[in-house]
LODREN-661702 format. One record per atom (N, C-alpha, C): residue in one letter; x, y, z. Coordinates in steps of 0.2 Angstrom, whole numbers, padded with zeros to 4 digits, always signed. Layout:
AXYZ/...
//
This chain:
M+0004-0006+0000/M+0000+0000+0000/M+0004+0006+0000/V+0002+0011-0003/V+0007+0017-0005/V+0002+0024-0002/S+0005+0028+0001/S+0003+0035+0003/S+0006+0040-0002/L+0003+0046-0004/L+0005+0051-0007/L+0006+0058-0003/I+0012+0061-0003/I+0014+0067+0001/I+0012+0073-0005/L+0008+0077-0005/L+0008+0082-0010/L+0010+0088-0007/L+0015+0092-0009/L+0018+0098-0007/L+0016+0103-0009/L+0011+0107-0004/L+0008+0113-0006/L+0009+0120-0002/A+0015+0119+0002/A+0017+0123+0007/A+0022+0129+0006/G+0024+0128-0001/G+0029+0134-0003/G+0027+0140-0002/K+0032+0144-0002/K+0031+0152-0002/K+0031+0155-0008/G+0034+0152-0014/G+0035+0154-0020/G+0038+0162-0021/S+0044+0161-0017/S+0048+0168-0016/S+0050+0169-0023/R+0052+0165-0027/R+0055+0167-0034/R+0050+0168-0039/F+0044+0166-0038/F+0037+0167-0042/F+0034+0173-0041/G+0035+0175-0035/G+0032+0180-0032/G+0024+0179-0029/G+0024+0174-0026/G+0017+0171-0023/G+0017+0164-0023/K+0011+0161-0020/K+0010+0154-0019/K+0007+0151-0026/K+0014+0150-0029/K+0011+0147-0036/K+0008+0140-0036/Q+0007+0136-0030/Q+0004+0130-0030/Q-0003+0131-0030/F-0005+0137-0029/F-0013+0139-0028/F-0015+0143-0034/L-0010+0143-0040/L-0013+0145-0046/L-0018+0142-0049/T-0024+0144-0053/T-0029+0142-0056/T-0028+0141-0063/F-0031+0136-0066/F-0033+0135-0074/F-0039+0134-0076/K-0042+0138-0078/K-0050+0137-0080/K-0054+0137-0074/G-0051+0141-0070/G-0056+0141-0063/G-0054+0135-0057/K-0049+0131-0060/K-0048+0125-0055/K-0041+0125-0053/P-0040+0125-0046/P-0033+0125-0043/P-0028+0120-0047/L-0023+0122-0048/L-0017+0117-0051/L-0018+0110-0048/F-0016+0109-0041/F-0016+0105-0037/F-0021+0099-0039/E-0027+0101-0040/E-0034+0098-0042/E-0033+0094-0048/Y-0029+0096-0053/Y-0027+0092-0059/Y-0024+0086-0057/I-0018+0087-0052/I-0013+0082-0050/I-0018+0076-0047/L-0022+0079-0042/L-0027+0073-0038/L-0032+0071-0043/Q-0034+0074-0047/Q-0038+0070-0052/Q-0034+0065-0057/E-0027+0066-0059/E-0023+0062-0062/E-0022+0056-0058/V-0021+0056-0051/V-0019+0050-0048/V-0025+0047-0044/E-0031+0048-0046/E-0037+0047-0042/E-0037+0038-0042/G-0038+0035-0036/G-0038+0028-0035/G-0032+0025-0035/L-0026+0029-0035/L-0019+0025-0035/L-0017+0025-0029/F-0018+0029-0024/F-0016+0029-0017/F-0020+0028-0011/K-0017+0023-0007/K-0022+0022-0001/K-0024+0028+0004/E-0019+0033+0004/E-0020+0039+0007/E-0018+0044+0004/I-0019+0050+0005/I-0016+0056+0001/I-0016+0062+0006/L-0010+0064+0008/L-0009+0070+0012/L-0007+0076+0009/L-0011+0082+0010/L-0009+0087+0006/L-0006+0093+0012/V+0001+0094+0010/V+0005+0099+0016/V+0005+0105+0013/V+0000+0109+0017/V-0001+0116+0016/V+0002+0121+0021/P+0001+0127+0019/P+0004+0132+0024/P+0001+0133+0030/P+0003+0133+0036/P+0000+0133+0041/P-0006+0137+0042/E-0007+0144+0039/E-0012+0148+0039/E-0018+0147+0035/D-0017+0141+0030/D-0022+0139+0025/D-0025+0132+0027/K-0022+0129+0034/K-0023+0123+0035/K-0031+0122+0037/A-0034+0127+0041/A-0041+0127+0041/A-0045+0127+0035/T-0043+0131+0031/T-0047+0132+0025/T-0047+0125+0021/F-0042+0122+0021/F-0041+0115+0017/F-0045+0110+0020/E-0044+0110+0027/E-0049+0105+0031/E-0056+0105+0030/R-0058+0111+0029/R-0066+0112+0027/R-0067+0110+0020/N-0063+0112+0015/N-0064+0110+0008/N-0061+0104+0005/Y-0056+0101+0008/Y-0054+0095+0006/Y-0054+0090+0012/S-0060+0089+0015/S-0060+0084+0021/S-0057+0076+0019/Q-0058+0074+0012/Q-0056+0068+0010/Q-0049+0065+0010/Y-0045+0071+0011/Y-0038+0070+0012/Y-0035+0072+0019/K-0030+0069+0021/K-0027+0071+0027/K-0023+0078+0026/I-0024+0083+0031/I-0022+0089+0029/I-0016+0090+0035/V-0009+0092+0033/V-0005+0092+0037/V-0001+0100+0036/A+0000+0103+0041/A+0004+0110+0041/A+0011+0110+0039/G+0013+0114+0033/G+0019+0113+0032/G+0024+0117+0036/G+0032+0116+0036/G+0036+0119+0039/G+0038+0126+0036/S+0044+0128+0038/S+0047+0135+0035/S+0051+0132+0029/E+0053+0126+0029/E+0057+0124+0023/E+0055+0118+0020/R+0055+0116+0014/R+0052+0111+0011/R+0054+0104+0014/Q+0061+0103+0017/Q+0062+0098+0021/Q+0058+0096+0027/Y+0057+0102+0031/Y+0052+0101+0036/Y+0045+0100+0034/S+0043+0102+0029/S+0035+0101+0026/S+0036+0092+0025/V+0040+0091+0022/V+0041+0083+0020/V+0040+0079+0027/L+0044+0081+0031/L+0045+0076+0038/L+0038+0078+0041/N+0034+0084+0040/N+0028+0084+0045/N+0024+0079+0040/G+0024+0078+0034/G+0019+0074+0031/G+0020+0066+0032/L+0027+0065+0033/L+0029+0058+0035/L+0027+0055+0041/K+0028+0060+0046/K+0024+0059+0053/K+0018+0055+0053/E+0013+0057+0048/E+0006+0056+0047/E+0005+0049+0043/V+0009+0048+0039/V+0010+0042+0034/V+0009+0035+0037/T+0004+0031+0035/T+0002+0025+0037/T+0004+0019+0034/N+0007+0020+0028/N+0008+0014+0023/N+0015+0013+0022/P+0018+0007+0020/P+0025+0006+0020/P+0029+0009+0014/K+0025+0011+0009/K+0028+0015+0003/K+0025+0023+0003/V+0029+0027+0001/V+0026+0035+0001/V+0030+0038-0005/V+0025+0041-0009/V+0027+0045-0015/V+0027+0052-0011/V+0032+0057-0015/V+0032+0064-0014/V+0033+0067-0020/H+0028+0072-0020/H+0027+0076-0026/H+0026+0084-0025/D+0029+0088-0029/D+0029+0094-0029/D+0021+0097-0033/G+0018+0100-0028/G+0011+0104-0031/G+0013+0109-0037/A+0019+0111-0037/A+0021+0116-0043/A+0022+0112-0050/R+0021+0105-0050/R+0022+0102-0056/R+0015+0098-0057/P+0011+0102-0060/P+0004+0100-0062/P+0003+0095-0068/L+0009+0094-0071/L+0008+0090-0078/L+0012+0082-0077/A+0013+0081-0071/A+0015+0074-0070/A+0009+0069-0071/T+0011+0064-0075/T+0006+0060-0078/T+0006+0054-0073/R-0001+0051-0074/R-0002+0044-0071/R+0003+0039-0071/D+0006+0039-0078/D+0010+0034-0078/D+0016+0034-0075/L+0019+0041-0074/L+0025+0042-0070/L+0025+0040-0063/F+0018+0042-0060/F+0017+0039-0053/F+0018+0031-0053/Q+0014+0029-0058/Q+0013+0021-0057/Q+0020+0018-0057/R+0025+0021-0062/R+0031+0018-0064/R+0036+0018-0057/V+0036+0024-0054/V+0040+0026-0049/V+0038+0022-0042/I+0032+0020-0042/I+0030+0016-0036/I+0034+0009-0035/N+0036+0007-0041/N+0039+0000-0041/N+0046+0001-0038/L+0048+0000-0033/L+0054+0002-0030/L+0060-0003-0030/N+0057-0009-0031/N+0063-0015-0031/N+0068-0014-0036/P+0075-0014-0035/P+0077-0016-0029/P+0080-0011-0025/Y+0078-0005-0025/Y+0080+0001-0023/Y+0075+0002-0017/D+0079+0008-0011/D+0076+0011-0006/D+0072+0016-0007/G+0073+0019-0013/G+0070+0025-0016/G+0070+0026-0023/K+0066+0029-0026/K+0067+0030-0033/K+0065+0037-0036/I+0068+0040-0041/I+0067+0046-0043/I+0064+0046-0051/T+0060+0051-0053/T+0059+0053-0060/T+0066+0058-0062/A+0067+0056-0068/A+0072+0062-0070/A+0073+0061-0078/I+0076+0066-0081/I+0077+0065-0088/I+0084+0067-0089/P+0088+0065-0095/P+0095+0066-0096/P+0095+0074-0098/V+0101+0076-0096/V+0102+0084-0097/V+0103+0084-0106/R+0101+0089-0109/R+0100+0090-0115/R+0106+0095-0118/D+0107+0101-0113/D+0111+0106-0115/D+0118+0105-0112/T+0123+0108-0115/T+0130+0109-0112/T+0130+0111-0106/I+0133+0108-0100/I+0132+0111-0094/I+0139+0113-0092/K+0140+0120-0089/K+0146+0123-0087/K+0146+0125-0080/K+0152+0124-0076/K+0152+0126-0070/K+0155+0133-0071/V+0151+0138-0068/V+0153+0145-0067/V+0154+0147-0060/L+0160+0152-0059/L+0161+0155-0053/L+0162+0161-0054/Q+0159+0166-0051/Q+0159+0173-0051/Q+0160+0176-0058/G+0154+0174-0062/G+0154+0176-0069/G+0159+0173-0074/R+0163+0168-0072/R+0168+0166-0076/R+0167+0157-0077/V+0168+0155-0084/V+0167+0148-0084/V+0174+0144-0081/K+0173+0140-0077/K+0178+0136-0074/K+0179+0128-0077/E+0173+0126-0079/E+0173+0120-0082/E+0167+0118-0086/T+0169+0113-0091/T+0163+0110-0094/T+0162+0103-0093/L+0156+0102-0091/L+0155+0095-0087/L+0152+0091-0092/D+0154+0084-0091/D+0152+0078-0096/D+0144+0077-0095/R+0141+0078-0099/R+0133+0078-0099/R+0130+0071-0100/K+0134+0066-0102/K+0132+0060-0104/K+0128+0057-0097/N+0133+0058-0091/N+0130+0056-0084/N+0125+0060-0081/L+0124+0066-0083/L+0120+0071-0079/L+0112+0070-0082/W+0108+0070-0077/W+0100+0070-0076/W+0098+0075-0072/A+0093+0078-0075/A+0088+0082-0072/A+0083+0080-0068/V+0084+0081-0062/V+0078+0078-0057/V+0071+0080-0057/Q+0066+0076-0056/Q+0059+0078-0055/Q+0054+0075-0050/T+0050+0077-0048/T+0046+0072-0045/T+0040+0070-0049/P+0036+0065-0047/P+0036+0061-0041/P+0042+0056-0040/Q+0044+0056-0033/Q+0049+0052-0031/Q+0046+0047-0026/A+0047+0042-0026/A+0045+0035-0021/A+0049+0033-0016/F+0048+0031-0010/F+0052+0028-0005/F+0049+0023-0001/K+0053+0020+0003/K+0051+0015+0008/K+0050+0020+0013/T+0045+0021+0016/T+0042+0025+0021/T+0047+0026+0027/E+0049+0020+0030/E+0052+0020+0036/E+0060+0023+0035/I+0062+0021+0029/I+0069+0023+0028/I+0069+0031+0026/L+0064+0034+0023/L+0064+0040+0022/L+0063+0045+0028/L+0058+0042+0032/L+0058+0046+0039/L+0064+0046+0043/K+0067+0040+0043/K+0074+0039+0047/K+0078+0045+0044/C+0079+0045+0038/C+0085+0050+0035/C+0082+0057+0036/H+0076+0058+0037/H+0074+0066+0039/H+0075+0067+0045/Q+0074+0062+0050/Q+0075+0063+0057/Q+0082+0064+0059/K+0085+0060+0054/K+0093+0061+0055/K+0096+0068+0053/A+0094+0069+0047/A+0095+0076+0045/A+0094+0081+0048/L+0088+0081+0052/L+0086+0087+0057/L+0091+0088+0063/E+0093+0081+0066/E+0097+0081+0070/E+0103+0084+0068/E+0105+0082+0062/E+0112+0085+0061/E+0112+0091+0057/N+0106+0095+0056/N+0106+0101+0053/N+0108+0100+0045/F+0107+0094+0042/F+0108+0095+0036/F+0102+0094+0031/F+0104+0099+0025/F+0099+0100+0020/F+0100+0098+0015/A+0095+0095+0011/A+0096+0094+0003/A+0091+0096+0000/T+0091+0096-0007/T+0087+0100-0012/T+0080+0095-0013/D+0082+0089-0013/D+0077+0084-0014/D+0078+0078-0009/D+0072+0074-0008/D+0072+0068-0002/D+0077+0063-0005/A+0078+0062-0012/A+0083+0057-0013/A+0090+0059-0011/A+0091+0065-0011/A+0099+0066-0009/A+0099+0064-0002/L+0094+0064+0003/L+0095+0062+0009/L+0097+0055+0009/L+0094+0050+0005/L+0095+0044+0005/L+0102+0043+0003/E+0104+0047-0002/E+0111+0046-0005/E+0116+0048+0001/H+0115+0053+0005/H+0119+0055+0010/H+0120+0050+0016/Y+0115+0046+0017/Y+0115+0041+0022/Y+0116+0034+0019/G+0118+0033+0014/G+0121+0027+0011/G+0115+0021+0008/Y+0109+0024+0007/Y+0104+0021+0005/Y+0104+0020-0003/T+0100+0016-0007/T+0101+0016-0014/T+0094+0019-0017/V+0096+0022-0023/V+0091+0025-0025/V+0091+0025-0034/G+0085+0023-0037/G+0086+0021-0043/G+0082+0027-0047/V+0082+0027-0053/V+0079+0032-0058/V+0074+0029-0063/E+0069+0033-0064/E+0064+0030-0069/E+0064+0037-0074/L+0064+0035-0081/L+0064+0041-0086/L+0058+0045-0085/G+0059+0051-0084/G+0054+0057-0083/G+0050+0059-0090/D+0047+0065-0088/D+0045+0068-0094/D+0046+0075-0095/P+0048+0077-0101/P+0052+0084-0102/P+0045+0089-0101/K+0039+0087-0102/K+0033+0091-0100/K+0031+0092-0093/N+0034+0087-0088/N+0033+0089-0082/N+0037+0094-0078/I+0035+0100-0080/I+0039+0106-0078/I+0037+0108-0071/K+0042+0111-0067/K+0041+0113-0061/K+0039+0121-0063/I+0034+0124-0059/I+0033+0132-0060/I+0038+0135-0055/T+0043+0139-0058/T+0046+0142-0053/T+0047+0149-0054/Y+0046+0151-0060/Y+0047+0157-0062/Y+0040+0159-0067/P+0038+0165-0067/P+0032+0167-0071/P+0032+0164-0079/S+0038+0164-0081/S+0038+0160-0088/S+0037+0154-0089/D+0038+0150-0083/D+0037+0143-0083/D+0029+0142-0082/W+0026+0147-0080/W+0019+0146-0079/W+0015+0147-0086/E+0018+0152-0090/E+0017+0153-0098/E+0016+0146-0101/I+0022+0142-0100/I+0022+0136-0104/I+0017+0132-0101/V+0017+0130-0095/V+0012+0125-0092/V+0005+0127-0093/Q+0003+0133-0094/Q-0003+0135-0097/Q-0005+0132-0104/C+0000+0133-0108/C+0000+0131-0114/C-0001+0123-0114/L+0003+0119-0110/L+0003+0112-0110/L-0004+0110-0108/L-0006+0113-0102/L-0012+0111-0100/L-0019+0111-0104/E-0018+0116-0108/E-0023+0118-0113/E-0024+0112-0118/R-0018+0110-0121/R-0017+0105-0125/R-0019+0098-0123/K-0017+0097-0116/K-0019+0092-0112/K-0026+0090-0112/L-0030+0096-0110/L-0037+0095-0109/L-0040+0094-0116/Q-0037+0097-0122/Q-0041+0096-0128/Q-0040+0089-0130/N-0036+0086-0128/N-0034+0079-0131/N-0037+0074-0127/S-0040+0076-0120/S-0042+0070-0115/S-0049+0069-0118/
//
């Protein structure tokens, strides 16, 4: 049995507001995700800003509502404490174009402790320091990481708790497993599974959502 943690607690500082609450055709983006995964998970936890928790409890009572923390890592930990299933999938609410197929493929962990979705880097990648190119990296082994990501719940919780004790921060949950010596596999992601970080990303996502709705 599998749980889903859907992260909706971000501040959206680079975007200029709570991007996870953007709407398209009158519907919040996270509802498109929930529609995509309907019936796939035993339980779904929505991790939301503390100030929005009461509103979500009124309007989305079919889900577990959890107050987020000041950082993404704290929000995931708060969600993990409420998970009741042996496997858990973590997904960013700012990725509304993740397909049901991505979720289904990443859930199959064997033989790993965790699994990510990612796509091979297409562009040449350079290391730059203070405006000067220092090195051109070999892109053949470089992958751009996405969510959803899936994990054995007990292991991910253990890694988060240890990271909290040691004040160690990572940019995604898989990096915690890597740091503490657990195994992480990769499923091929989707180039259209864009994360809304800047306003220009939102423009692209709206076009892709429109096309997806037309083809459904």
